[in-house]
C-alpha positions in Angstrom: -1.5 -5.5 27.5 0.3 -6.4 24.2 2.6 -5.3 21.7 3.4 -6.7 18.4 6.6 -6.1 16.6 7.1 -6.7 12.5 9.7 -7.1 9.9 7.8 -6.8 6.9 8.3 -6.4 3.4 5.2 -5.8 1.2 3.1 -8.9 0.6 0.2 -8.5 -1.3 -1.9 -12.1 -2.1 -5.8 -13.0 -2.3 -6.5 -16.3 -3.1 -3.6 -17.2 -5.7 -3.5 -13.8 -6.7 -0.7 -11.7 -6.7 0.2 -8.1 -8.2 3.3 -6.8 -7.1 6.4 -4.6 -7.7 4.2 -1.4 -8.9 6.3 1.1 -10.3 5.8 4.4 -11.6 8.1 4.8 -15.4 9.1 7.8 -16.6 6.7 10.3 -18.2 6.1 9.1 -21.5 4.3 12.6 -22.8 3.4 16.0 -21.3 1.2 15.5 -18.2 1.3 11.7 -17.5 2.2 9.3 -15.6 3.1 5.4 -17.0 2.7 2.8 -14.1 4.1 -0.8 -14.7 4.1 -3.9 -12.3 5.1 -7.6 -12.4 2.2 -10.0 -12.9 2.5 -12.8 -10.7 -1.0 -14.1 -10.5 -2.6 -17.0 -12.6 -6.2 -16.6 -12.3 -7.1 -12.9 -12.6 -9.9 -11.3 -14.9 -7.7 -8.1 -14.6 -6.6 -5.3 -12.8 -8.1 -2.2 -10.7 -5.6 0.9 -11.2 -6.1 3.4 -8.1 -5.2 7.2 -7.5 -5.0 9.2 -4.9 -4.4 12.8 -5.6 -3.0 15.4 -3.0 -5.1 15.6 0.1 -7.7 12.9 -1.4 -8.1 9.1 -1.1 -7.5 6.4 -2.9 -10.3 6.0 -5.7 -10.7 3.3 -8.8 -9.1 5.3 -11.6 -9.4 2.3 -14.4 -9.3 -1.6 -15.4 -6.9 -3.1 -17.8 -7.3 -7.0 -18.7 -5.6 -10.1 -17.3 -1.7 -10.7 -17.8 -1.6 -6.5 -18.1 1.6 -5.0 -16.8 1.2 -1.3 -17.4 -1.1 1.6 -17.8 -0.6 5.2 -18.6 -2.8 7.8 -17.0 -3.4 10.5 -19.2 -5.7 12.5 -17.2 -3.2 14.2 -14.6 -3.0 17.8 -13.8 0.8 19.3 -14.6 2.5 19.6 -11.2 0.1 18.1 -9.1 1.4 14.8 -7.1 -0.5 11.6 -7.5 0.1 7.8 -5.7 -1.3 5.0 -7.2 -1.9 1.0 -6.2 -3.0 -1.8 -8.4 -4.9 -4.9 -7.3 -5.4 -7.9 -9.2 -9.5 -9.3 -9.3 -11.8 -12.0 -10.6 -15.1 -13.1 -9.6 -14.1 -14.4 -6.3 -12.9 -10.9 -5.0 -9.7 -8.5 -5.6 -6.4 -8.9 -3.7 -5.1 -6.3 -1.0 -3.4 -3.4 -2.9 0.0 -3.4 -4.0 2.7 -0.9 -2.6 2.0 3.1 -3.6 3.9 4.7 -6.1 3.9 8.3 -6.0 5.1 11.1 -8.3 4.4 14.8 -9.5 3.3 15.1 -12.6 5.4 17.1 -15.3 5.2 18.9 -18.4 8.5 17.6 -20.0 8.7 14.5 -22.1 10.5 11.5 -21.7 14.0 11.0 -20.9 14.2 14.9 -19.7 13.8 14.5 -15.9 10.5 12.7 -15.2 10.1 10.3 -12.4 11.1 6.9 -12.3 10.4 4.1 -9.8 12.7 1.9 -7.4 14.6 5.1 -5.9 16.9 5.7 -8.3 18.2 9.4 -8.3 20.0 9.2 -11.2 16.4 8.8 -13.0 13.9 10.0 -10.7 14.8 13.9 -11.4 12.5 14.5 -8.5 14.2 13.3 -5.6 14.4 15.7 -3.0 17.0 17.1 -0.6 16.1 15.0 2.2 17.2 12.0 0.4 14.1 10.5 -0.8 12.7 9.9 -4.0 9.5 11.4 -5.0 8.8 7.9 -6.3 8.2 5.4 -3.4 8.1 1.5 -4.5 8.0 -1.3 -2.1 9.1 -4.9 -3.1 6.1 -7.4 -2.3 9.1 -10.2 -3.2 9.8 -10.7 0.1 9.2 -11.5 3.8 6.5 -10.3 7.0 7.1 -11.5 10.9 5.1 -9.9 13.4 5.7 -10.2 17.3 2.7 -9.2 19.8 3.8 -8.6 23.5 3.0 -6.6 26.6 4.2 -3.1 26.4 4.9 -1.8 30.2 7.4 0.2 32.0 11.2 0.7 32.6 12.6 -3.0 31.7 9.2 -4.1 30.7 8.8 -1.7 27.7 8.4 -3.4 24.3 11.9 -3.2 22.7 12.4 -4.2 19.3 15.7 -5.1 17.5 16.7 -5.7 13.5 19.5 -6.0 11.6 20.1 -4.9 8.3 22.5 -6.6 6.3 24.4 -5.9 3.1 26.4 -3.1 1.5 24.5 0.0 0.9 21.9 2.2 3.0 18.5 1.4 3.0 15.0 2.8 3.8 12.9 1.6 6.7 9.8 3.1 8.3 9.2 2.2 11.9 5.9 2.6 13.4 4.6 2.7 16.9 0.5 1.9 17.3 -2.0 1.5 19.8 -5.7 3.3 19.4 -5.7 2.2 15.7 -6.3 -1.7 17.3 -9.3 -0.8 19.5 -11.1 -0.2 16.2 -12.9 -2.6 13.6 -11.9 -5.7 12.9 -9.4 -5.9 15.4 -10.9 -5.0 18.7 -8.3 -4.9 21.1 -9.2 -4.5 24.8 -6.5 -2.0 26.3 -4.9 -0.3 23.7 -1.8 1.7 24.4 -4.1 5.6 23.7 -0.3 7.3 22.7 2.7 5.4 21.6 5.9 7.0 21.4 9.3 5.5 19.7 12.4 5.5 19.8 15.0 4.5 17.5 18.7 4.0 18.6 22.1 2.3 17.3 23.6 0.7 20.2 23.5 3.2 23.1 22.8 6.1 20.8 19.8 7.7 19.9 19.0 8.5 16.3 15.5 9.7 16.0 12.0 9.8 17.8 8.4 10.3 17.7 5.2 11.0 19.3 2.2 11.7 16.9 3.4 10.6 13.3 2.0 13.5 11.5 4.7 15.9 13.3 8.0 15.7 12.3 10.3 13.2 14.2 13.7 14.4 16.0 16.3 13.0 13.9 19.7 13.0 14.4 21.5 15.4 12.0 23.7 12.5 10.7 20.9 10.4 9.2 18.0 11.2 7.0 14.6 11.1 8.2 11.3 11.3 6.1 8.1 13.4 7.1 4.6 13.1 7.4 4.0 13.5 3.7 6.8 10.9 2.9 5.3 8.8 5.2 2.0 8.9 3.7 3.2 8.1 0.3 4.4 4.8 1.1 1.1 4.1 1.6 1.8 2.4 5.2 1.4 5.6 7.5 -0.8 4.9 10.4 -4.0 6.0 9.3 -4.5 4.1 6.7 -8.0 2.0 6.8 -7.8 -1.5 8.8 -8.1 -4.3 6.8 -11.8 -4.5 5.5 -12.8 -1.1 6.3 -12.8 2.5 4.3 -12.3 5.3 7.1 -9.0 6.0 9.2 -9.2 4.6 12.4 -9.7 6.1 15.4 -6.8 7.6 17.6 -4.9 6.8 14.4 -3.0 10.4 14.9 -1.6 9.8 18.3 0.5 6.8 16.7 4.1 7.3 16.1 6.1 6.5 13.0 10.0 7.1 11.7 11.2 7.0 8.2 14.7 6.5 8.1 17.7 5.7 6.1 19.9 3.5 7.6 23.6 1.9 7.2 23.6 -1.8 7.4 24.2 -3.3 11.1 21.8 -3.3 14.3 19.2 -1.4 15.5 17.0 -1.0 18.5 13.1 0.3 18.5 11.8 1.5 22.2 8.0 1.8 22.2 6.6 3.2 25.4 3.1 5.3 26.2 3.4 8.9 26.9 3.5 9.8 30.6 4.2 6.1 31.5 0.6 4.6 30.1 0.5 1.1 29.5 -1.4 -1.3 27.1 -1.3 -3.0 23.9 1.1 -1.4 21.1 2.3 -1.9 17.9 5.9 -1.8 16.8 6.6 -2.6 13.2 9.5 -2.3 10.7 9.2 -2.3 7.2 11.8 -2.1 4.5 10.6 0.2 1.8 13.4 -0.2 -0.9 12.7 -3.7 -1.4 14.1 -5.8 -4.0 15.7 -2.2 -5.5 18.1 -2.5 -2.9 20.8 -5.7 -2.1 20.2 -4.7 1.7 17.7 -6.3 3.5 16.2 -6.7 7.3 17.4 -10.6 8.1 16.6 -10.6 11.9 14.2 -9.1 13.8 13.5 -9.8 17.8 11.1 -8.6 20.2 11.2 -8.6 24.0 8.6 -7.7 26.6 6.9 -9.6 29.4 4.7 -12.2 29.3 1.9 -12.6 31.4 -1.0 -15.1 32.1 -3.6 -16.3 29.7 -4.5 -14.4 26.6 -1.3 -11.9 27.4 0.9 -14.2 25.8 3.3 -13.4 22.8 2.2 -14.1 19.4 4.1 -13.4 16.4 3.0 -13.6 12.7 5.3 -14.6 10.0 4.3 -14.2 6.2 6.8 -16.1 3.4 6.3 -14.6 0.1 6.6 -17.8 -3.1 7.4 -19.0 -4.9 9.7 -21.4 -3.0 9.8 -22.8 0.4 12.3 -21.1 3.3 13.8 -22.3 6.4 13.4 -20.1 9.3 14.8 -19.9 12.8 12.3 -19.2 15.6 13.8 -19.2 19.3 11.6 -18.3 22.2 13.6 -16.9 24.9 13.6 -16.3 28.9 16.2 -17.2 31.1 19.2 -16.7 29.2 18.5 -12.8 29.5 18.9 -13.0 33.2 22.6 -13.8 32.9 25.8 -11.4 31.7 25.7 -9.1 30.3 22.0 -8.4 29.9 20.6 -9.0 33.5 17.2 -8.5 33.1 14.8 -9.2 36.1 12.1 -11.6 36.4 12.9 -13.4 33.2 10.1 -16.0 31.9 11.2 -19.0 33.6 10.6 -21.8 31.4 9.4 -20.7 27.4 6.8 -22.9 25.7 7.1 -22.3 21.9 4.0 -23.1 19.4 3.4 -22.4 15.4 0.3 -22.3 13.7 -0.6 -22.4 10.4 -4.3 -20.9 10.5 -5.8 -22.6 13.4 -3.7 -26.2 13.1 -0.7 -26.3 15.4 2.1 -27.5 13.0 4.8 -27.5 15.6 5.3 -27.1 19.2 8.6 -27.0 21.6 9.3 -26.4 25.6 13.3 -27.3 25.6 15.2 -26.8 22.4 17.3 -29.9 22.9 14.3 -32.0 22.4 13.2 -32.4 18.9 10.0 -30.4 18.4 6.6 -32.1 18.0 6.1 -31.4 14.3 3.5 -31.9 11.8 4.4 -34.5 9.0 3.9 -32.2 6.4 6.6 -29.9 7.5 10.1 -30.2 7.8 11.1 -29.7 11.2 15.3 -29.5 12.2 16.5 -31.3 14.8 18.6 -30.0 18.2 21.7 -30.8 16.2 20.6 -28.8 13.1 20.0 -26.3 15.4 23.0 -26.3 17.1 25.1 -26.4 13.4 23.2 -22.7 12.5 25.3 -21.3 15.9 21.9 -19.6 16.6 20.8 -21.9 19.5 19.8 -20.5 22.8 22.7 -22.0 24.5 25.3 -20.1 22.4 27.3 -18.0 24.8 25.7 -14.4 25.3 27.9 -11.8 23.8 31.2 -10.7 25.5 30.9 -14.5 27.4 32.7 -17.5 26.9 30.0 -19.7 28.6 26.6 -20.7 28.0 24.0 -18.6 29.8 22.2 -19.9 32.6 18.8 -21.8 31.8 19.3 -21.5 28.2 18.5 -25.6 28.0 15.0 -24.4 28.8 14.1 -22.3 26.0 12.4 -22.9 23.0 13.3 -23.4 19.3 12.4 -24.4 15.8 14.2 -24.9 12.6 11.5 -25.1 10.1 11.1 -25.4 6.5 8.0 -23.5 5.2 6.1 -23.3 2.2 4.8 -19.4 0.8 1.9 -18.5 3.6 0.8 -17.0 6.6 2.1 -18.8 9.9 1.6 -17.7 13.5 4.0 -18.2 16.8 2.7 -18.3 20.2 5.4 -18.1 22.9 3.7 -18.6 26.7 5.3 -19.8 29.8 5.5 -23.4 30.8 2.7 -23.4 33.6 1.2 -20.2 33.1 4.6 -18.8 34.3 5.2 -15.0 33.7 8.2 -12.9 33.0 10.1 -10.8 30.3 10.8 -13.0 27.3 12.4 -12.7 24.0 10.6 -13.8 20.4 13.4 -13.9 17.5 12.9 -15.0 13.9 15.9 -15.6 11.3 15.9 -16.0 7.6 18.1 -18.9 7.3 18.2 -18.4 3.5 
């Protein structure tokens, strides 16, 4: 019985091929749409352009040669909507698809109100009254993180916190998943059969959703997207799982909220309809990407850790081109103190970090330096403390270190671009409510 929470900014990679930043440019002539993207691969043979018409699936439209960064689709029909993705390819295979960029083909000429990428409503001419542009462009220049833990009931529900930092509102997509993970290629047993999501700002509910194809209940002070806008991002729960071609079984029961949020902290709560329990998935996607100065800078996941395989499993993907420093904390006893008073916390968390199947760092008590693979740079306890994010910082509203904080685990580590996995478990098979947090120190 587990759950996953993700801080995700779209990362497109296969081997060392990378095609990023797909944008739907202005209409260049009647019933034509022009796409542009950034070429960051260094070994591609070319790029495959895939198109999806309304109600259809993505199919290959055309290929272009190596180093190409644009394509004009002159086969569209005026008034119809289309979405596009791009894949880099060579003899070894294809990359994952880029973000999806979507627009409605117009009959006007360039500069007279055609759609434009990047969510700029001054250019799009097709921005809906909801505040979402008809063009959805996701960034590939950012990072991803995920955490898997138990979804139970009451205080042991899955609680995902995230922070938006910056000066302007940004659009995020939050997904609550379960049954799709029982399908290929995951085959996760005991999934949550019918997840439901609630989003909070402080103690105030903002939005909630049960099945993503139904419009969410949304506070009138906020702007929420509907199912069509969620689907236009290319990130709806019924997208095929990796390596598959069909929507995963049960995906219609999964939940999603697309919402524009101002900078600040927010909380997503995942639970099962009618008190159901099981393996669930909470993800937070930043869909404004690099076009918006405001960013997701922190994600935290609170849930119950059980024995054996029911540990908390976190995935972190770092985009290139340079190494980044992250702080990962594994917490338990400090949440039993004021002001949280969480019952049955994990007494002694133990944190491991993997690159593939290789352990690159591990830590029991954060004041003890971690065991660190010499290929990586790990910080000391003094350096963790210097961030003012060490586990023994006083809890909000308190003046003293929380009880048991010295038993909590932490890594301050500099990692090259790539995918990593953090596992939080209890020392000696201990169980209880725990928290995994990932901070972008850059």
